[in-house]
C-alpha positions as CSV (number, residue, x, y, z in Angstrom):
1,M,1.1,178.7,95.1
2,S,1.6,175.6,96.2
3,H,-0.5,174.2,92.8
4,H,2.1,176.3,90.8
5,R,4.8,174.6,92.1
6,L,3.4,171.2,91.4
7,R,2.6,171.8,88.1
8,N,6.3,173.5,86.8
9,L,7.7,170.6,88.8
10,A,5.6,168.1,86.8
11,T,6.1,169.9,83.5
12,S,10.3,169.9,84.3
13,F,10.0,165.6,85.0
14,I,8.5,165.2,81.5
15,R,10.6,167.5,80.0
16,T,13.7,165.2,81.6
17,T,12.0,161.8,80.7
18,R,11.5,163.0,77.1
19,S,15.4,164.3,77.2
20,L,16.2,160.8,79.0
21,K,14.3,159.1,75.6
22,H,16.3,161.0,73.0
23,D,19.7,160.3,74.5
24,S,22.0,157.4,73.3
25,P,24.4,155.7,75.3
26,A,27.2,155.8,72.7
27,G,29.1,159.1,74.1
28,A,29.3,157.5,77.4
29,L,31.1,154.3,76.1
30,F,33.3,156.4,74.2
31,A,34.2,158.5,76.9
32,W,35.0,155.1,79.3
33,G,36.6,153.8,75.8
34,I,39.4,156.8,76.0
35,G,39.9,156.5,79.3
36,A,40.2,152.8,79.7
37,I,42.7,153.3,77.1
38,A,44.2,155.6,78.7
39,L,44.9,154.1,81.9
40,T,45.6,150.9,80.4
41,A,48.9,153.2,79.1
42,W,49.7,154.8,81.9
43,L,49.6,151.2,84.0
44,I,52.0,150.2,81.3
45,W,54.4,153.2,81.0
46,F,54.2,152.7,84.9
47,F,55.0,148.8,85.1
48,A,57.3,148.0,82.2
49,A,58.7,152.1,81.1
50,H,62.3,152.7,82.1
51,V,63.2,155.8,83.1
52,T,67.1,157.1,83.9
53,L,68.2,158.6,87.6
54,Y,70.8,160.3,87.2
55,E,73.0,161.6,90.3
56,V,74.2,165.6,90.1
57,S,77.5,167.2,91.3
58,A,77.7,171.5,90.5
59,K,81.4,171.1,91.4
60,A,83.5,169.4,88.5
61,R,85.7,170.6,86.6
62,L,88.3,169.0,84.3
63,E,92.0,168.8,85.5
64,V,95.1,167.0,83.5
65,I,95.8,163.6,84.8
66,R,99.2,165.2,86.1
67,S,99.1,167.6,88.7
68,A,100.5,170.6,87.9
69,H,104.3,171.6,88.9
70,P,104.8,174.4,90.8
71,V,107.6,177.1,90.4
72,A,109.3,177.9,93.3
73,S,112.6,178.9,94.0
74,L,115.3,177.3,96.4
75,V,117.1,180.1,97.1
76,S,115.9,184.0,98.2
77,G,117.3,186.9,96.4
78,R,116.1,189.6,94.7
79,I,114.7,189.4,90.7
80,E,117.1,190.6,87.9
81,S,114.8,189.2,85.3
82,V,111.8,187.3,83.9
83,S,111.6,185.1,80.7
84,F,107.8,184.3,80.6
85,N,104.8,185.4,80.4
86,L,101.3,183.7,81.5
87,G,99.6,181.2,79.2
88,Q,103.1,180.7,77.6
89,D,104.6,177.1,76.4
90,V,107.8,176.1,78.2
91,R,110.6,173.9,77.4
92,A,112.3,172.1,80.3
93,G,115.4,173.9,81.2
94,D,114.1,177.1,80.4
95,V,114.9,179.7,82.5
96,L,111.7,181.8,83.7
97,V,113.5,184.1,86.5
98,T,116.8,184.9,87.1
99,L,117.9,186.4,90.7
100,D,121.0,188.9,91.3
101,S,124.0,186.4,92.3
102,H,127.0,189.0,91.9
103,D,128.0,188.4,95.5
104,R,128.1,184.7,94.4
105,R,130.2,185.2,91.1
106,L,132.4,187.0,93.0
107,M,133.4,184.3,95.9
108,L,133.2,181.9,93.1
109,A,136.1,184.3,91.3
110,E,138.2,184.1,94.8
111,E,137.7,180.8,95.2
112,V,138.6,179.4,91.3
113,S,141.9,181.5,92.2
114,R,143.0,180.1,95.7
115,A,142.2,176.4,94.0
116,E,144.0,177.2,90.9
117,S,147.3,178.3,93.5
118,L,147.3,175.0,95.2
119,P,148.1,172.4,92.9
120,P,151.6,174.3,91.7
121,Q,152.5,174.4,95.7
122,I,151.7,170.9,95.6
123,A,153.9,169.9,92.6
124,L,156.6,171.2,94.2
125,L,156.0,169.7,97.7
126,E,156.3,166.7,95.3
127,Q,159.0,167.0,94.1
128,Q,160.2,167.9,96.9
129,I,159.5,164.6,98.7
130,E,160.7,162.4,95.4
131,Q,164.1,163.7,95.9
132,L,164.3,163.4,99.5
133,R,163.6,160.0,98.7
134,L,166.4,159.5,96.2
135,T,168.6,161.4,98.9
136,R,167.5,159.0,101.8
137,S,168.1,156.1,99.2
138,K,171.4,157.2,98.3
139,D,172.4,157.8,101.9
140,Q,171.0,154.0,102.7
141,Q,173.6,153.0,100.1
142,S,176.7,155.1,101.3
143,M,175.6,153.9,104.7
144,Q,175.3,150.2,104.2
145,S,179.0,150.6,101.9
146,A,181.1,152.6,105.1
147,V,178.8,150.3,108.1
148,G,180.7,147.0,105.3
149,S,184.0,148.6,105.2
150,A,184.2,149.1,108.5
151,Q,182.7,145.7,110.0
152,S,185.8,144.2,107.8
153,R,188.3,146.5,109.5
154,R,186.8,145.4,112.8
155,A,186.9,141.9,111.2
156,A,190.4,142.1,110.3
157,A,191.7,143.6,113.2
158,E,190.0,141.2,115.6
159,A,191.5,138.4,113.3
160,A,194.9,139.5,114.3
161,V,194.0,140.1,117.7
162,S,193.6,136.9,118.0
163,F,196.7,135.6,115.6
164,A,198.6,137.6,118.1
165,N,197.6,136.3,121.4
166,E,198.1,132.6,120.3
167,Y,201.8,134.4,119.0
168,E,202.4,135.5,122.3
169,R,201.1,132.4,124.2
170,R,204.0,130.4,122.4
171,L,206.5,132.6,122.8
172,S,205.6,132.2,126.6
173,E,205.7,128.9,126.6
174,L,209.0,128.6,125.2
175,S,210.4,131.1,127.1
176,D,208.9,129.8,130.4
177,S,210.7,126.7,129.1
178,G,214.0,128.0,128.4
179,R,213.8,127.5,124.8
180,G,212.8,131.0,124.0
181,A,214.3,134.6,124.3
182,M,212.0,136.7,126.7
183,I,212.4,140.0,124.5
184,E,210.5,138.3,121.7
185,T,207.9,137.1,124.3
186,L,207.4,141.1,125.1
187,K,207.5,142.1,121.9
188,A,204.6,139.5,121.0
189,R,202.9,141.1,124.1
190,S,203.5,144.9,122.8
191,E,202.3,143.7,119.3
192,S,198.7,141.7,121.2
193,R,198.0,145.4,122.7
194,K,198.2,147.5,120.0
195,L,196.3,145.1,117.4
196,K,193.6,145.2,120.6
197,S,193.6,148.7,120.4
198,V,193.0,149.4,116.4
199,A,190.4,146.4,116.9
200,A,188.6,148.2,120.1
201,A,188.9,151.4,117.5
202,A,187.2,149.7,114.7
203,A,184.6,148.5,116.6
204,A,183.9,151.7,117.8
205,D,184.4,153.6,114.5
206,L,181.1,150.7,113.4
207,H,179.2,151.7,116.0
208,Q,179.6,155.8,115.2
209,I,179.1,154.9,111.4
210,E,175.6,153.2,113.2
211,L,174.7,155.7,114.6
212,A,175.1,158.1,112.1
213,S,173.2,155.7,109.8
214,E,170.4,155.9,112.2
215,A,170.4,159.5,113.2
216,R,170.4,160.4,109.5
217,T,167.5,158.5,108.2
218,H,165.5,159.8,111.6
219,E,166.2,163.0,110.3
220,I,165.2,162.3,106.4
221,E,162.3,160.3,107.8
222,A,160.7,163.3,109.8
223,E,161.8,166.1,106.8
224,L,159.2,163.5,104.7
225,D,156.3,163.2,107.4
226,N,156.2,167.1,107.0
227,L,156.4,167.3,103.8
228,E,154.4,164.6,103.1
229,R,151.4,166.4,105.8
230,E,151.7,169.6,104.2
231,A,151.4,167.9,100.8
232,A,148.2,166.1,102.2
233,R,146.9,169.3,104.0
234,L,147.1,170.9,100.8
235,R,145.6,168.3,98.8
236,G,142.5,168.6,101.3
237,A,142.5,171.7,100.9
238,L,142.3,171.7,97.0
239,E,139.2,169.2,97.4
240,T,137.5,171.7,99.3
241,S,138.4,174.5,97.6
242,R,137.0,172.2,94.5
243,S,133.8,171.5,96.5
244,T,133.1,175.0,97.5
245,V,133.9,175.8,93.8
246,R,130.7,173.7,92.9
247,R,128.7,174.8,95.7
248,I,129.2,178.1,94.2
249,Q,128.2,177.0,91.3
250,Q,125.4,175.4,92.0
251,E,124.1,178.1,94.1
252,I,124.6,180.1,91.2
253,V,122.5,177.7,88.8
254,N,119.7,178.0,91.5
255,H,119.6,181.6,91.3
256,Q,118.2,180.8,87.6
257,I,114.4,179.0,88.6
258,R,114.1,177.0,85.2
259,A,110.8,175.3,83.7
260,P,110.6,171.5,86.0
261,A,108.7,170.6,82.6
262,D,107.6,170.9,79.5
263,G,104.1,172.2,80.0
264,R,102.1,176.2,79.9
265,I,102.4,178.6,82.6
266,G,98.9,178.1,84.0
267,E,99.4,180.4,87.6
268,S,101.8,183.0,88.1
269,A,102.4,185.3,90.5
270,A,103.3,189.5,90.3
271,L,106.9,188.9,89.9
272,Q,108.6,192.7,89.7
273,I,112.4,193.7,89.0
274,G,114.1,194.0,92.1
275,A,111.6,192.4,94.2
276,Y,112.9,190.4,96.9
277,I,111.6,186.7,97.2
278,Q,112.6,183.8,99.8
279,V,113.2,180.6,99.7
280,G,110.7,177.9,98.4
281,E,107.9,180.8,97.5
282,K,105.4,179.9,95.1
283,L,106.6,182.0,91.4
284,A,104.0,180.1,88.9
285,S,102.1,176.9,88.2
286,L,103.4,174.7,85.3
287,V,100.4,172.7,83.8
288,P,101.9,170.0,81.6
289,P,101.0,168.7,78.1
290,T,98.9,165.9,79.1
291,E,95.9,164.1,78.7
292,L,92.7,165.9,80.7
293,R,90.0,164.0,83.0
294,I,87.2,165.4,84.9
295,V,86.7,165.7,88.6
296,A,83.3,166.2,90.4
297,D,83.0,166.0,94.2
298,F,79.5,163.9,95.4
299,P,78.4,163.5,98.8
300,P,79.1,160.3,100.0
301,A,75.2,159.1,99.7
302,S,75.4,159.4,96.1
303,A,78.1,158.1,95.3
304,L,79.8,155.2,97.7
305,G,77.9,152.0,96.4
306,R,75.9,153.6,93.3
307,I,78.4,155.4,91.1
308,R,81.0,152.7,89.4
309,E,83.3,152.2,86.9
310,G,81.7,152.4,83.4
311,Q,78.7,154.2,83.8
312,R,78.2,156.7,81.1
313,A,77.9,160.6,82.5
314,Q,77.8,164.2,80.4
315,M,79.5,167.5,81.4
316,R,77.9,171.1,81.3
317,L,81.0,173.5,80.9
318,D,80.1,177.0,82.4
319,G,81.9,178.7,79.9
320,F,79.9,176.6,77.1
321,P,76.1,176.9,76.5
322,W,74.8,173.9,76.1
323,A,72.3,175.2,74.3
324,Q,74.8,176.3,71.5
325,F,77.9,173.9,72.4
326,G,76.2,171.0,73.7
327,V,77.7,168.7,76.6
328,L,80.6,166.3,76.7
329,P,80.2,163.0,77.3
330,A,82.0,161.0,79.6
331,Q,82.2,157.7,81.8
332,V,83.6,157.0,85.1
333,V,86.9,155.9,85.7
334,G,87.4,156.1,89.4
335,V,85.4,156.4,92.7
336,G,87.6,157.7,95.6
337,S,87.1,155.3,98.7
338,E,88.1,158.3,101.2
339,I,85.3,160.9,102.8
340,R,87.2,164.7,102.9
341,D,85.2,167.7,103.9
342,N,82.2,165.1,103.7
343,L,82.2,164.8,99.4
344,V,84.0,162.1,97.7
345,R,85.8,162.2,94.3
346,V,84.7,160.7,91.2
347,E,87.2,160.9,88.1
348,F,85.7,160.8,84.6
349,Q,87.2,160.0,80.9
350,P,86.2,162.7,78.8
351,L,85.1,161.0,75.0
352,P,86.0,161.9,72.0
353,Q,83.9,164.5,69.8
354,P,85.8,165.6,66.7
355,E,83.2,167.9,66.0
356,S,82.8,169.5,69.0
357,K,83.1,173.4,69.2
358,I,84.4,173.1,73.2
359,I,88.0,173.8,73.3
360,L,89.4,171.6,76.5
361,Q,91.4,172.7,78.6
362,H,92.9,172.8,82.7
363,G,90.4,174.0,85.2
364,L,87.0,174.5,83.3
365,P,84.0,173.9,85.8
366,G,80.8,173.0,84.8
367,A,78.4,170.3,86.2
368,I,77.9,166.6,86.0
369,E,75.5,164.1,85.3
370,V,76.1,160.8,86.4
371,N,74.0,157.8,84.9
372,I,73.0,156.3,87.6
373,E,70.4,153.4,86.8
374,Q,67.5,152.5,84.7
375,L,64.2,151.4,86.7
376,T,60.3,151.8,85.6
377,P,58.5,154.1,87.3
378,A,56.6,151.4,89.8
379,V,60.3,150.6,91.4
380,L,61.1,154.5,91.7
381,V,57.5,154.8,93.8
382,M,57.9,152.2,95.6
383,R,61.3,152.8,96.7
384,K,60.5,156.5,97.1
385,A,57.7,155.4,99.5
386,G,60.3,153.1,101.1
387,Q,62.7,156.0,101.8
388,W,59.7,158.4,103.4
389,L,58.3,155.6,105.3
390,E,62.0,154.8,107.2
391,H,62.3,158.6,107.4
392,D,59.1,158.3,109.3
393,R,60.0,155.7,111.5
394,V,63.5,157.3,112.7
395,T,61.7,160.1,113.4
396,Q,59.2,158.6,115.7
397,A,61.9,156.6,117.2
398,G,63.9,159.8,117.6
399,R,61.1,161.6,119.5
400,G,60.1,158.3,121.4
401,A,63.6,158.3,122.8
402,R,63.7,162.1,123.6
403,T,60.5,162.2,125.5
């Protein structure tokens, strides 16, 4: 049995030797050549080719550069009419919603009536004041004339008294010397006393006229003060009434909720006729007709220091399949420096595409890819290896700290 096995082994060895003699090295060399070429091509690609590195955000949307205007009510009240629909284009100042202002209109009519009744009363008082001032002026002139006349009479009486006193003195001297009659002296004395009485009466009349003039002046001044105070009160009431009219008119205007700017109604609350709305309640949102921008939210590690102005990007809109409509090219125009909700805001400028079938409008969502940089696969592999090593080092350091 062992002899039979040895014979079979010798036969197989002879066949193998014959096969090796007939084999050619050309096949092996060709295989090694193909492998060398493939390895060279791979090494060239690995160290010389450039691949594009992208950062992707699924939280992208189109927004207008200027934010939408909220349409809210400045007053509370019941809805009387609604004059807009969702998606309607409106102009600044167009009336969108009208609130019931019947009570304000009644108040306005009452206040207007009150305001219209005041000017005639003020005009009548002003006429009375003017007439009283004329009367005061005439009275002052009359009193000045009376005072002047009284002063003249008093002066004449005083002059006559002075003369009579001097005449009496001389007659008395003559009578004492025996050169004059006593009777003449007595007559002169009597005349002097009479003239003194006249002078005293003239002085009393002058004083009486001056007192009467002062009393009359005080009476007229008091009456003028009363009339002027009443006129001032009415003027104040008129101004207050006019201010009230303007306030009520403004309240009526506020009951008409108007469009704050040109634009399109992008959002609307469910408004029913007769429904009651509160002050500041948002009724609609007005999207202004302006340039659109793409806004996306990125994790801080992906955005800060990596995404910069001028980098190219492309957006795939959820409502427009990219296989049919293509993508929307864009360019980075701004990167936020503040982190909110663990995200960083990045803004993009859509690049024009005249032949694109995509209809751009405010609020369209989608995903955006940002071209961060181009680098060789070797650098990418080394960077990834460094990140893994750093992660392992941090993990081991954490475990060591826990132990």
